[in-house]
ZANU-994538 format. One record per residue: residue in three letters; y, x negated, z of N, C-alpha, C, O, CB in turn. Coordinates in steps of 0.02 Angstrom, whole numbers, plus 50000, padded with zeros to 5 digits. Glycine has a CB too. Layout:
<recs>
ALAYXZYXZYXZYXZYXZ;...
</recs>
This chain:
<recs>
MET504465034350004504865031049956505265035249920505845033849907504495027549913;ARG504915041949898505145047749885505405052849913505805056949890504865049449865;THR505135052649973505295057350029505915058750073506225063950082504895056050069;ILE506005052750096506825051150125507435051850100507935052450136506935045450136;PRO507425051850016508065051549997508375059949988508965061849993508075046849927;LYS507795063649976507855069349974508185072050016508315077950000507425071449971;TYR508435070150074508385069950139509195069150154509515071550201507875063950166;GLY509345066750120510065062450100510225054850126510785052450134510685066750132;TYR509675051950137509835046150162509525040250098509085040450056509475045750243;LYS509925036350116509575028750051509175026150100509175027650160510225020850011;ILE508755021450064508355018350084508555010150043508725008949986507685022550073;LYS508435006050097508805000050088508184994650094507804994650143509454999250146;GLY508124989650036507374986650072507674978750095508224976750076506534985949999;LEU507384976150122507524969750154506894964950121506324967150115507514970550245;PHE507124956850097506734953750081506244949150134506334943850164507054951050039;ILE505984951450133505224950350202504554950950191504214955050160505194955750261;SER504454946850219503464948550219503154947250272503454944250317502954944050168;GLY502514949150280502154947550352501954941750352501924938650299501584951350372;LEU501774938950408501254933350414500754933150412500464935450461501204930750449;LYS500304930050351499604931750339499174925350396499384919650409499414930950241;ARG498754927450414498384925550482497984920850452497944915250479497954931550525;LYS497624922250394497154912550375497764907750403498364907950414496964909550254;ILE497024901450410497174895550430497964892050400498464890250430496554891750408;PHE497734892250315498234892850295498184897150212497694898450176498514885950303;SER498984898650202499134904150158499574902250145499944899950188499164910250171;PHE499844902350052500324899350003500814903050029501304900250054500224899949922;THR500754908950029501364913850044501614912850112502124916150124501164921650037;ASN501384908950164501624908850231502234902950203502784903350230500954906550298;VAL502144898750164502594891050150503394895850135503904892750119502204884650053;PHE503384901850142503924904550101504194908550142504694911550122503754907850039;LEU503974909650211504044915150247505144911450288505684913350266503084916050318;PRO505014906250346505534904750341506304907050274506854909550286505284899150347;PHE506054905350224506484908550169506784914950159507334917050142506204908350122;LYS506034917950182506044925650196506574928250235507074931650223505454927950229;ILE506304925250288506774928550353507664926750358508124930550373506404924950431;ILE507664919250340508174919450302508854924450283509364926550309507884918650262;ILE508574924650237508704931650163508814939550189509194943750167507824932650105;SER508304939950247508304945050266508584946650321508714952550329507864946550264;LEU508734942250372509314942150415510104942750386510514947050402509254935850449;LEU510184937150341510824938750298510874945350266511374948750277510894934050242;GLN510374947650225510464956950225510504962250255510654967950237510144959750208;SER510304958850329510414964750388511024963950421511324968650448509874964750448;ILE511304956050418511954959550419512574961350371513154962350390512204956850459;SER512404961450319512714962750262512554972050297513064975050315512314958750175;ILE512114974550300511974980050313512374983250358512674988350340511434980050328;ILE512454980650426512644980850487513344982550487513704986750515512504975050519;LEU513384978150448514314976350447514724982350393515314983850403514504966350402;PHE514284986050328514454988650309514594996550304515015000250279514314986150288;ASN513894996950351513755005950376513985005250461514215010450485512645009450367;LYS513945000550496514235000050552513845005950610514195008650653515025001150535;PRO513325006950605512735011350646512985010450724513045004950751511835007850634;ASP513105016850754512985016650817512345014650870512245013650930513115021550823;PHE512035014650817511335015750841510545012450799510385014050742511315023850840;VAL510205008350838509615006050760508945006350805508815003650859509724995450712;ILE508605010350766507795009750790507555005650760507775003050708507325015250783;GLY506985004250795506434999850734505365002850751505095001250804506574987250764;THR505185004850722504675005850711504015001350745503535003950773504755005950652;GLY504124994350735503724989250725503674985850658503854988750607503174991150743;GLY503394979350657503074977150626503744973250593504294972950620502604981750594;TYR503494969850513503904961650509504474967750455504844964650417503294951450451;ALA504524973150453504984976050412505834978150443506414978550425504584982250389;SER505334979050506505894981950567506354976650601506864977850633505484985450632;PHE506034969850587506254963550654506874962450615507264963650660505654954750672;PRO507254961050562507814956050549508374962450565508854960750600507814951550459;ILE508354969650540508894972750572508774976650633509224980650647509174976750529;VAL508314976350668508444976950757508764970750766509384971250766507694977450815;PHE508534965250773508854959350784509204956350787509314952550834508834957250775;VAL509734957550706510384957950692510754961250736511234959250768510474960550637;SER510444967250734510884974450801511024970950858511624970150869510304982350838;THR510604968250901510604966250966511064961050954511554961250991509934964351000;PHE511074955250902511604950850897512494954350900513014952250927511424947050826;PHE512354959150868513114962150865513164964950915513754965350931513334966950814;ARG512694968150964512734972251044512704980751004512984986051017513744970051106;ILE512374979150966512314985950949511604990450985511034988750968512284985650869;PRO511704995551029511154997351079510564999251024510705002750976511385004351135;THR509964997051032509384996250985508785000851044508795001151105509184985950964;LEU508305004150995507865004651019506985002550995506885002550934508045009751028;ILE506675001651018506075000550983505475005750997505325007151055505874993651000;GLN505185008050948504435010750970503695007650957503435006950902504375016850940;GLU503415006151018502745003751000502155010550993501995014851035502524998051062;GLN501935009350922501565015950910500795012850947500395016950967501535018950810;ASN500685008050951499875005150946499745002451047500165000851089499844995350866;SER499255002751050498905002951128499074991051135499234987551182497535007651121;LEU498964989851085499254983051078499714980751021499534980950962498734978851075;PRO500394978251043500984977951028500834970450976500374966450987501524978051099;GLY501314969850925501124966750852501754959750889502034960050943501414973250753;ILE501804954850844502464949250860502984952350851503254952650906502554942750816;ALA503254954550819503824958350796504224961050869504694958950903503524964950744;ASN503714967450871504174971650929503994967751004504304969851053503894981550933;LYS503464961751016503454959351074504014953651067504184952151124502734957351094;PHE504354950151022504994946051025505624950851046506044949151088505134942550949;LEU505624958151006506074961051011506264963951062506854965251075506074963750977;SER505654965751104505664969451180506144963951222506324966251276504734970251221;LYS506374957951210506644954051270507464955051248507924952851281506324944951276;TYR507524958551191508294959451168508644967251146509234968651139508374954751101;VAL507974972351138508194978351157508264980551206508084978451261507984981651140;LYS508604986051189509004991651260508344995951292508154995551350509754999451221;TYR508055000151241507425002751278506855002651214506915001951153507565011551316;ILE506125004151272505615002851220505325010351228505255013251282505034995751236;SER505185012851169504545020451183503845018451157503605016051106504755028951130;VAL503685020151206502725017751223502395024551197502655030151194502415016251332;SER501555022051174501095028151161500675027951203500275032651203500765028851099;TYR500605022751252500115021051281500355020051340500945018451343499785016451255;ASN499845021051425500065019151475499985012951478499635010051437499865021951520;LYS500345009151535499955003551563500564997351504500384991451509498815004551543;MET500984998051472501164994351413501554988851443501774984651404501564998351358;GLU501714987951525502054985451548501664978951557502104974651564502304988951592;ARG500974975451561500884971151512501134965251477501094959151484500844973651484;PHE501534971051417502004969951370502474966651361502594961051337502184973051360;PHE502904973351395503494973651388503744972251466503344972851512503674980051351;PRO504524970151480504794973451539504514978751552504084980951514505394974751538;SER504734982751619504614989751607505094992851630504984998651646504064992351631;GLU505674990651637506424992551660506544996851580506895001851571507074984051682;LYS506244994051543506754996651467505915001651443506045005651399507114986551381;LEU505415001751459505095006651435505215015751452505515018251500504495004251454;PHE504875019251392504705024951423504405028651396504665029751341505065027651443;TYR503785032851408503315035151393503465041351360503705046251390502935035151439;THR503265040951277503355049251245502825049551188502765054751156504225051251205;GLY502425043751172501845045851133502205044051060502745041151056501585054651147;ASN501745046750995502005043650930502315050350905502015055750905501405039950876;PRO502905049350885503065056250849502745059850775502745056850722503765055450836;VAL502445067750785502035067350723502595072850671503215072650667501065070850740;ARG502235076350643502595082050571502655088950622502275091750662501845084250476;LYS503165089750603503245094650629502825102250632502725106050679503745094650610;SER502565102850549501885106750536501455106950560501105111750547501605106250497;ILE501175101450619500555099950626500505102250682499955101050707500335093750618;THR500885105550719500935107650803500875113450789500645116450837501605106050854;ASN500995117650735500945125150725499945126350717499525125050675501505127650635;LYS499955128650772499265126450787498835132850750499065138350764499125125650879;ILE498295133050709497985137350659497365139650702497145136550751497785133350586;ASN497235142850689496485144650700495905145150670495755149250626496445148750716;ILE495415139050705494775137550650494575140250589494505137550535494235138450675;ASN494465149150617494225152150574494715155350525494425157650477493835156050601;GLU495325156050524495885155550492495865151450444495925153150385496345154250527;ALA495725143050473496005139550446495295137950390495385134450341496365134450494;LYS494675140650403494175139150374494165143950286494085141850229493585140750433;LYS494295152550320494675156450291494945154250210494605154050159495185157450340;SER495655152550219496065149850188495815145850122496075144250069496375146450233;LEU495185144950152494985136950111494375138550076494055134950037494795129450168;ASN494275143750093493445148850056493045146950100492525149850083493015146749969;ILE492915144150144492255142350212491895147050223492355151050229492465140850289;ASP491385150550233491255152650283491165150850365490875146050390490925154050262;ASN491445155550394491595154650489491075150550505491125145350538491515162550547;SER490305153750470489905152650525489595144050502489145141050532489255159650534;ARG489995141350436489795134650435490255129250474490815129850498489735132950365;MET489835124250470490175118050523490385113750464490035113450414489565113250588;VAL490965110250470491375108150439491495099950470491665098650528491915113250440;LEU491315093850404491325087550426491895087350374491855089950318490625082550423;THR492695082450410492925080250373493045073050360492995069550410493265083050375;VAL493155070950323493165061650311493805059350272493845059850211492435058450258;LEU494315056850315494925052850292494785047450289494515044150334495485053050325;GLY494965045450235494995036350235495705033350207495825027750185494325032750176;GLY496105038350215496915037650196497035036750098496585035250059497245028650245;SER497635038050083497815038050028497435034249975497255037249925498375036450034;LEU497325029549982496845023349933496065024849945495575024749907496995013949964;GLY496125026049997495175026450019494865020450059495165015050055494635026249942;SER494445020550086494155015650118493635014350086493415019850068494035016650180;LYS493215009350063492685005850031492065009150100491565012650091492874995350022;LYS492265007350144491525006050193491535012350219490955013650233491494999650262;ILE491945018050236491925023150244491745028550198491605034150222492315023350264;ASN491735027650142491515031050084490675027550076490185031350073492105029450012;GLU490625021950074489975020550064489425023950123488895026650106489955012850060;LEU489655023250192489485026950238489305035550210488755037350190490075026050288;VAL489685038350212489645043550183489065043850115488515046550117490325044750167;SER489275041450075488935042450022488045040150050487585043550029489335037649956;ASN487925035550087487075033250099486875039950141486285041450147486905024450156;ASN487335043350165486955048050201487125055950205487075059550254486955045550263;LEU487385057950124487575062150079486825068150091486815074250099487705057449996;ASP486145061950090485585068550099485385072150154485145077850154484995067050082;TYR485545066250232485795070550261486125075550308485915078650356485705070550254;ILE486715075250278487545078950279487125084450261486985088550305488325076450218;LYS486815085450178486585089550167485995093950185485905099550161486635088250136;SER485675091450222485105093150275485285099250329484935104150342484955086250318;LYS485895097450358486135101150399486565105550374486995107250415486355098150442;ASP486595107550332486795116350277487665113750323487945117950358486135129350317;ILE487885108850317488645106650340489075107650275488795107150221488705098150368;VAL489755109150277490365110250215490785101750205491355101150227491125117850251;LEU490585098350187491115092150185491585090650134491555090450072490785086350188;ILE492095089650185492665089150148493125082750172493445081350223493035095950154;TRP492915078150077492795071750066493445067250038493455065149980492225071950020;GLN493955066150084494565062550047494355054450048494355050550096495365064050092;CYS494205053449988494045048849949494335041849935494165035949927494035051649905;GLY494975046749937495675039649899495685038049828495185037449793495555030749930;LYS496165037549812496245037449753495795031349692495505031949638496935036949758;SER495985025249741495515021249734494605021349693494305017849653495555020449795;TYR494425028049736493605029749748493515036749696492945037449674493405032149849;TYR493765039249686493935045949656493285047249631492775050249649494525046249599;ASP493585042549564493235041349484492195042749491491715045749467493475029949454;LEU492415037949541491605033649573491115042049590490675044749557491805027049686;TYR491465044049655491305049549678491255056249670490915060149704491475049349704;LYS491635057349619491955066149595491345067549575491275073449588492635068049525;ASP490745064949545490035068249517489705070949585489295075549581489455062049473;GLN489855068549640489515071849693489905080849698489515085549705489645066349771;LEU490305081549695490655088049692490355094949706490165096549649490875088349633;SER490255098349732489785102949734490005109149781490415108049826489165099549756;GLU489785115049775490125121749836490085118649915490535119749955489515130549838;ASP489675115849925489615111849964489805106650003489755106450064489425111149954;ILE490155099849945490525093549957490945095949911490845097749853490205086249948;ILE491675095349960492545096149931492725090049916492795087249971493165098849986;ILE492855085649866492935077849853493825078849824494115081049775492215073849778;TYR493975075949884494875074649867495045065849833494685060949846495415075549965;ASP495565065749796495865059049794496505059149874496595054749916496305058149699;PHE496785065149869497165066949912497205072349944497085077449912497575066249896;ILE497325072749998497395081350037498285081750040498665078050072496945081950148;SER498385085250014499325087750010499185092950082499465090450131499695094349908;ASP498855098750095498705100450136498375096450219497995099150259498415103750102;ILE498485093750220498035091150266497995094350339497505093650376498175084450271;ASP498495097350351498535101850426498075106750400497785108050453499355105550457;THR497895109250370497475114850354496675111850354496155113450381497725118050278;VAL496785109350332496235104550332495965100250406495365099050418496465099450280;TYR496415098650442496135098550514495985100950550495595098850593496265097050544;TYR496355108650548496115115550562495625117450566495465120050620496245119250533;CYS495185117050519494825120050506494175115350500493725116850461495065123550460;SER494135109550542493675104150542493435107450601493815111050635493925096050543;ASP492635106350620492285104850652492285096450678492685094950722491835107550621;ILE491975093050659492145085250654492485082150619492655084850566491755082150645;ILE492735075050633493255072550570493225064250588493415061350639494225076550575;VAL492955062050534492835054250531493385050650512493485052150453492315052250486;ALA493935045350538494545044450507494385035750539494005033250581495325050250536;ARG494815033750500495025027150525495685026350598495695031350634495335023650452;SER495935023450608496135024850707496785019750698496755014650733495315020750790;GLY497245020350665498095020850630498175023650696497685026150723498385026450548;ALA498995023350737499445025450764499375032850756499235036850801499985022550744;LEU499475033850708499765040950700499295047350672499425053350671500375039950650;THR498635043450647498115045950633497835049850705497705055850708497715040350601;LEU497785045150758497345046150822498055050550867497855054950906496985036750863;SER498695049850866499145055350876499085063250856499225067950893499665053150846;GLU498805063550784498915068350745498025073850777497965079550799499035064550649;LEU497555068550763496985073750809497095073450860496775078150883496285072850812;ALA497435070250917497545073350994497835079850979497685084051021498075068851048;ILE498255081950929498625088450946498155093750899497935098850927499555088150922;VAL498055093150857497295096950843496445096750865495895098850846497235095950783;GLU496695093350909496055095450951495525093150958495295094751012495865099950941;LYS494915087350904494515088550861494145082250880494425076850884494775089850792;PRO493505083050891493145077550916492895072850832492705074650776492385081250973;SER493015067450861493005062550790492515054750802492365051650853493965059850771;ILE492365053850728492165044850748492765040950695493005041950639491095041650717;LEU492815036150750493455031450724493155026150716492845022450754494085030150770;ILE493355025850630493145017350614493625012950612493865011350558492825015850549;PRO493815010650663494395005150638494515001250581493994998550560494405000550674;SER494995000250549494934996550503495054989050509495604986950525495264999050464;PRO494694986250500494524976450527495394970850469495584965050474493104972150463;ASN495594975350433496214970650394496964973150416497444973950378496164971450302;VAL496934973950464497534975850522497944969150547497634963850549497154979550596;ALA498584969350565498774963850603498434965650686498384970850718499664963050597;GLU498284959650698498184959150795497654964750788497564968450837499044961950863;ASP497264965850728496614970250759496614977250800496184979650837496294965950806;HIS497334979750778497704985650810497384991550813497364995250862498284987050781;GLN497104992750756496754999350744496054999050786495895004250815496595000550658;TYR495624993150793495054991350861495374993750934495064997150975494904981850869;HIS495934991550941496124993751024496324999951031496245003351082496734989851058;ASN496715002750954496845010450992496235016250979496215022150997497625014250956;ALA495735012350941495035017050961494765012651002494425009850958494445019450899;LYS494655010151043494495007351081494705011351165494395014551207494755001151056;ALA495295009151158495675012951209495595021151206495565024051260496415011051201;ILE495565025551136495495032751157494605033551181494425037851222495755038351080;SER494145028851149493495029551162493455029151235493095033651259493085024551126;ASP493805023751291493605021751349493885028551371494025027751430493865014551380;LEU494045035651350494285039151405493985046151369494245051751367495185038151424;ASP493385043751344492935048451323493245055351268493205061451271492655050951393;ALA493545050551223493915055751194493795056251101493905060651060494725053951218;ALA493435047851095493185049751033492635045451029492355044151083493665049250974;ILE492355042250962491885038650969492075035150924492205037350868491305040650969;CYS492135026750949492435020850916491735019250871491215021450895492735014050974;LEU491715016450824491145013750786491425006750730491575007850671490795020850739;VAL491435000250759491474996350725491294994750642490774997550625491284993950760;GLU491524991850603491084993550544490624989850540490174992350505491344993450485;GLU490434981950571489944978150562489404982150610488854979350616490134970350578;GLU489484987750642488804990650687488894999350627488635004450649489044991850818;ALA489114999550582489305005750563488575008350521488355014050524490055005250516;ASP488245002350482487795006950444487245007650479486885012050456487615005050379;LEU486945003850545486615006050601486665012350625486195016350626486735002550645;LEU487635014350660487465018450715487765023450669487655029050691487755017050796;PHE488075023650617488285029350608488125036550612488465040850641488385028550573;LYS487495037350575486855044250570486915047350650487135052950665485805040650551;ASN486705043250687486495043150749487295046550797487285050750842486205034350765;LYS487765043750776488275046850821488425051750782488745055250820488875042850845;LEU488415054850723488625058950686488155065650726488295069950768488525056650604;ASP487425063450680487045068150728487045069350803487005075250822486485066950719;MET487085065050845487315067350924488065072250922488235075150973487495058850977;LEU488425072850865489155078450867488675082650849488365086150889489965077850811;ILE488565082450784488305089850740487845093450793487955099450797487775088150659;LYS487155089850851486825094850881487065096950952486925102350977486165092950881;ASP487565090750993487915091551044488645098251049489225096051055488115084151050;LYS488565103851047489215105951070489655106451111490265107251107489255108851067;GLU489025105451186489635102451221489995098651216490595099451225489625100951258;TYR489585090951195489835084951198490575085851136491065082151133489135079051179;ARG490485089451110490965091151061491395093751084491925091951058490815094251014;ARG491485098751135491935099951190492275096951233492815098451257491745102451219;VAL491845091051245492185088051319492865081251267493385078251280491235081951391;ILE492455081851215492935073851197493615077851158494195075851161492395066451122;SER493365084251118494005086551127494505088251169495105087051159493995089451111;SER494185091951230494535093351279494955085551302495565085151313494035096951333;ASN494535080451304494985073351332495375072151276495925070551298494515065651352;ILE495405072051211495985070151171496605074251169497165071951159495785069751108;SER496435081251181496945085351186497505083551229498095084251215496705090851204;LYS497235080651292497575077951348498155073051336498645072551372497095074751388;LEU497985068951268498265064451246499035066551208499575063551205497765061551208;ALA498805072851184499485076151144500165074951168500395075151225499465083751143;ARG500445073851109501475074151149501615076851074501715073551023502145063251179;PRO501585083551080501935085351035502955086151018503355086950972501575090651038;ASP502935085351090503805081851072503845075851099504105075251155504505085951107;ALA503595070751067503835066051056504565062851033504975059051060503495065551032;SER504515066850955505265064050944505705067050979506215063850993505525064350878;ILE505655074051003506225075751055506545072051109507135072251125506055080351087;LYS505915067351141506195064151207506425056251175506725052651214505505063851278;ILE506315054251118506575048951082507265050851053507725046751053506095046951029;VAL507325056651030508155059151007508545059851063509125058051053508225066750968;ASN508435062051128508625063851196508875058251223509455058251245508085066551239;LYS508415051551225508645044651249509115044151194509605042751227508075038351257;ILE509275044151145509825039851101510435044051135510935041951164509765040551001;LYS510205051651121510965055051137511445054651184512055053951182510955060451142;ASN510725055851258511045052951316511455045251320511975043851350510495052751362;HIS511125041951288511445033551273512105034151246512565030751269511015028651212;LEU512175037551208512625038551174513365043251183513935042551162512285039951134;SER512995048551231513545053451278513965048251326514545049351343513075059751336;TYR513525041451347513755038451405514395033151392514835031451432513145034951436;GLU514295030951314514665026351299515485029351305515955025551293514405023851229;
</recs>
C-alpha cells in the first residue's frame, strides 16, 4: 500500500471480502451485501476514470472491477498466477477478452481462444543475475560454505519455523550457514539462536542477494515465490500453506515437483520427512544440479513484457 503511491498512482479500496470455506461462517452472511456495494463502487470508479483497459490478477478483490468493466465493454485481461484457478477468475473467464496464464494445459479451466502463456511477472531486479560467490561475499559468507535459506513470508510460518528449530542441531552438524527469515510474528521467539552461522531476520529487504547466495531454499509455494525460484535457478523444498483458497499452493508445488523441479512436502508429512529430504539435497550435488536445471526451464523473465505487448497491440487496433 506504500509502494504504489510513490509512483504516482492512487489506490482505491473496495468493500469486498472472500468467501469463507467453513460449513457455516457468520461473515458469509454479509457477502451478498458486500458484493453489491463493491459493484456500485466499481461502477463509480469506471465512470470517473474512464479506463481504456482493465487488468485483474485474480482473487475476490479484482472481481467487482473486472466484471463491471466487461459490462461497460471495456477490454479486459485477467492473469491466472496459479496452476489451479480460483472462483473469481473461473467466473470472469466467460466475459474477459484475454487470459494470461503461468502453467500449461490451462484450457481445462478456461476458453482456449482467450489464453496466452506468459508466466508470472517478477521484479526486474531479480532478473539481474548475481554469481553465487559474489552474493556470498557481499553477505560476508565464506564461498566454501553451503547456505541454506528458509523463507516463511513477511509474517512468518509457524510450521516452517518449528521444522527449522527442531532440526537446528542437525543443520549445525553439517557446517551450514543458515539464513532464516522467521517473520515478524516469530522473531522474538527465535532471535536468541542468532550466531555467526545462523542469521535470523524478521524481514529480508535485499532478498535478491539472499536468493543468489543460497545453495538450498525452503519456502512456501505461492505463485510469485515459484516464479522467483525459477529465475534464480535454486533447488528447493516447497512446503505449501494449507490456509489458502482452493489449496492452490499445494497444486502449485505439485505441478513443479511432478517436473522434478523441486521437492514438495505437505505439512502433515513434514515432521517425518523434512530432515530426510534436506539431507538428500545437502549430500547429493548432482540432484541439486538436476532440479536447479529443471526449474530454470520454467523461468519467464519477460512475462511483464508479453502482457504489456498484448495490451498495447489490442489498443493500437482499436
